[in-house]
C-alpha distance (Angstrom), angle and dihedral (degrees) to the residues before:
residue distance angle dihedral
X1 . . .
X2 3.79 . .
X3 3.79 123.3 .
X4 3.81 112.4 -117.0
X5 3.82 99.6 175.7
X6 3.80 130.1 27.1
X7 3.79 121.7 -178.2
X8 3.80 110.9 -170.2
X9 3.81 125.0 -170.7
X10 3.80 99.8 -35.8
X11 3.80 120.4 179.7
X12 3.78 117.0 -169.8
X13 3.79 127.3 -173.6
X14 3.80 136.2 -166.6
X15 3.77 98.3 -155.2
X16 3.81 104.6 -60.1
X17 3.81 93.2 -14.1
X18 3.81 112.9 103.9
X19 3.82 99.6 -145.7
X20 3.83 102.0 167.9
X21 3.80 117.9 34.2
X22 3.78 118.3 -162.3
X23 3.80 96.3 -44.2
X24 3.81 119.5 -179.6
X25 3.81 129.2 175.2
X26 3.78 140.8 134.5
X27 3.80 140.8 -142.3
X28 3.79 122.5 -147.9
X29 3.79 123.1 -147.5
X30 3.81 111.6 -86.8
X31 3.81 95.7 17.5
X32 3.76 133.9 121.2
X33 3.79 106.0 -140.1
X34 3.79 118.5 -177.9
X35 3.78 134.0 -161.8
X36 3.79 112.7 -153.9
X37 3.77 130.3 -175.8
X38 3.77 145.1 118.9
X39 3.80 124.7 -69.2
X40 3.79 109.2 -71.8
X41 3.80 94.6 23.5
X42 3.81 91.4 120.0
X43 3.80 101.9 -104.7
X44 3.81 97.0 131.6
X45 3.81 90.9 41.6
X46 3.80 89.3 59.7
X47 3.81 92.6 52.2
X48 3.80 91.5 47.4
X49 3.80 89.5 51.2
X50 3.80 92.2 50.1
X51 3.82 88.7 49.0
X52 3.81 91.9 52.7
X53 3.80 95.2 -113.1
X54 3.82 90.9 114.2
X55 3.81 129.7 30.9
X56 3.78 129.8 -131.6
X57 3.80 117.8 -139.1
X58 3.80 91.5 -146.2
X59 3.77 142.7 21.1
X60 3.78 128.6 22.8
X61 3.79 144.4 -88.0
X62 3.79 115.3 -145.1
X63 3.80 122.4 -168.6
X64 3.81 120.4 -174.6
X65 3.80 88.2 -16.0
X66 3.83 95.3 -52.3
X67 3.79 124.4 112.1
X68 3.81 107.9 -124.2
X69 3.79 94.6 -158.7
X70 3.83 111.7 134.1
X71 3.82 93.4 0.1
X72 3.85 110.2 133.6
X73 3.79 114.9 -113.6
X74 3.82 94.9 -116.4
X75 3.80 89.9 56.3
X76 3.79 90.4 49.1
X77 3.82 87.5 59.6
X78 3.80 89.1 52.8
X79 3.80 88.8 55.6
X80 3.81 90.5 60.3
X81 3.78 106.0 -91.9
X82 3.82 115.3 122.7
X83 3.80 129.7 178.1
X84 3.79 129.2 -157.1
X85 3.81 99.6 -153.6
X86 3.77 128.2 -137.9
X87 3.79 108.5 -91.1
X88 3.86 91.3 26.3
X89 3.84 95.3 -108.5
X90 3.76 95.2 -151.1
X91 3.80 120.7 168.2
X92 3.79 97.9 -92.4
X93 3.83 97.5 -165.5
X94 3.80 94.4 49.5
X95 3.79 127.2 81.3
X96 3.78 122.0 -105.0
X97 3.79 91.5 -103.0
X98 3.81 92.9 47.4
X99 3.81 89.0 53.9
X100 3.79 90.1 52.0
X101 3.79 91.3 47.6
X102 3.82 88.6 54.0
X103 3.80 89.0 55.4
X104 3.79 89.9 57.8
X105 3.82 96.3 57.6
X106 3.81 91.5 115.5
X107 3.80 93.2 51.8
X108 3.83 131.6 81.7
X109 3.81 112.2 -97.1
X110 3.79 91.0 -125.9
X111 3.80 91.8 71.6
X112 3.80 100.8 43.1
X113 3.80 95.7 92.4
X114 3.81 92.4 55.2
X115 3.80 90.5 45.4
X116 3.81 90.6 52.7
X117 3.80 89.3 52.1
X118 3.81 89.2 51.6
X119 3.81 92.5 51.7
X120 3.81 92.6 44.8
X121 3.81 90.3 51.0
X122 3.79 89.1 53.0
X123 3.82 94.0 43.1
X124 3.84 108.3 29.5
X125 3.81 90.6 174.1
X126 3.80 89.9 63.7
X127 3.80 90.4 54.7
X128 3.81 89.5 53.9
X129 3.81 89.1 52.0
X130 3.79 99.9 35.4
X131 3.84 93.1 125.1
X132 3.80 94.2 41.8
X133 3.82 121.0 108.3
X134 3.80 106.1 -103.4
X135 3.81 94.2 -133.7
X136 3.81 89.9 64.7
X137 3.82 94.0 57.7
X138 3.79 122.5 105.1
X139 3.80 119.2 -104.2
X140 3.80 92.1 -100.6
X141 3.79 92.1 48.9
X142 3.80 90.8 49.3
X143 3.81 89.5 52.7
X144 3.81 89.9 51.1
X145 3.80 89.2 49.7
X146 3.80 92.3 50.4
X147 3.80 89.9 51.2
X148 3.80 92.4 45.5
X149 3.81 91.3 49.6
X150 3.82 90.2 53.9
X151 3.81 91.9 47.9
X152 3.82 90.0 55.4
X153 3.82 87.5 71.4
X154 3.83 91.6 61.7
X155 3.81 94.4 -122.7
X156 3.77 121.9 -156.2
X157 3.81 85.6 -160.1
X158 3.80 123.5 27.5
X159 3.81 115.4 -159.3
X160 3.80 116.2 -160.5
X161 3.81 119.1 -165.2
X162 3.83 113.1 -159.5
X163 3.83 96.9 -34.7
X164 3.82 92.2 176.5
X165 3.80 96.0 52.4
X166 3.79 113.5 132.4
X167 3.80 95.1 -2.7
X168 3.78 128.4 128.9
X169 3.84 114.6 -109.9
X170 3.81 94.0 -104.9
X171 3.81 90.4 53.2
X172 3.79 91.1 47.4
X173 3.80 88.3 56.9
X174 3.81 90.7 49.9
X175 3.80 92.2 50.5
X176 3.80 91.5 49.7
X177 3.80 91.0 47.5
X178 3.81 86.8 56.0
X179 3.82 90.4 48.7
X180 3.82 89.4 52.9
X181 3.81 90.1 47.7
X182 3.81 91.8 51.7
X183 3.79 89.6 48.8
X184 3.81 91.9 50.5
X185 3.81 88.4 53.8
X186 3.82 90.2 55.5
X187 3.81 103.3 -96.2
X188 3.81 113.9 149.1
X189 3.80 110.5 -136.9
X190 3.80 135.5 -166.3
X191 3.78 106.1 -165.0
X192 3.79 127.3 -164.6
X193 3.78 109.9 -168.7
X194 3.78 138.8 160.3
X195 3.81 91.3 -159.7
X196 3.79 92.6 83.4
X197 3.79 95.8 179.6
X198 3.80 93.7 57.1
X199 3.80 93.1 40.4
X200 3.80 94.7 51.5
X201 3.80 91.4 45.8
X202 3.82 91.2 64.6
X203 3.82 101.1 30.6
X204 3.79 125.4 106.5
X205 3.81 88.0 -163.2
X206 3.77 134.8 3.5
X207 3.78 142.9 -166.1
X208 3.80 127.8 -154.5
X209 3.80 114.7 -140.1
X210 3.80 121.8 -160.3
X211 3.83 122.4 177.9
X212 3.80 92.6 -26.0
X213 3.82 97.1 -43.8
X214 3.79 131.5 101.0
X215 3.79 104.8 -126.3
X216 3.81 102.7 171.0
X217 3.79 138.1 18.3
X218 3.79 136.8 177.4
X219 3.77 142.3 109.0
X220 3.76 117.7 -39.0
X221 3.80 89.8 -108.7
X222 3.81 93.0 49.6
X223 3.78 93.7 52.6
X224 3.81 92.5 43.4
X225 3.82 87.3 56.6
X226 3.83 94.6 45.2
X227 3.79 113.6 112.9
X228 3.80 92.6 -143.6
X229 3.83 92.2 50.7
X230 3.80 91.3 46.0
X231 3.78 91.4 51.9
X232 3.80 96.1 44.9
X233 3.80 102.7 36.4
X234 3.81 112.7 8.8
X235 3.76 101.8 49.3
X236 3.78 91.5 -113.9
């Protein structure tokens, strides 16, 4: 199994605050890897650093064998790395289809129609609402739209930041069913999620992040069975 992403000894600061402290991990092609941890642990900061939105003072981030250091974030997307941000951040005044078209800006126009069909097959509700203004969608529909927009860029690695945030339990299950479906179709996923139980249930491998440090790692099943993880994150 080939390594698609390698994060090696990154240290990220917000001013004088040392948010990420010597973090290293990797993602292999075809895996779901999840980062779990409490609010403020640094999970989203790691994804933003991988995406080029933040900069590490040390170490390296390698994607498909290329060091991403000093590459602008929009060019990182062109290389096949897409992020669905925390809070969705869709274009609220645009229609569903216009949002999806925006996600395809790195792709040739000749393939956009087929890509839209792919996204609408995956998210039938978006097809029903394709002419609807995105800001009028429900929270679950907006999350589907954010994921569909990222998929329009043909990512080699899809990074999901808190996809279950603010959703009712039944919608959380639907979102995770879609994540499992994407995985079964070969999409490599790096998942940041506060709902540890759901995240570990779909993960091939997982890392526990506490105050900017990785404190545990293993398969999803191993961490779900860990007494310390159960106590801290699973209510055990």
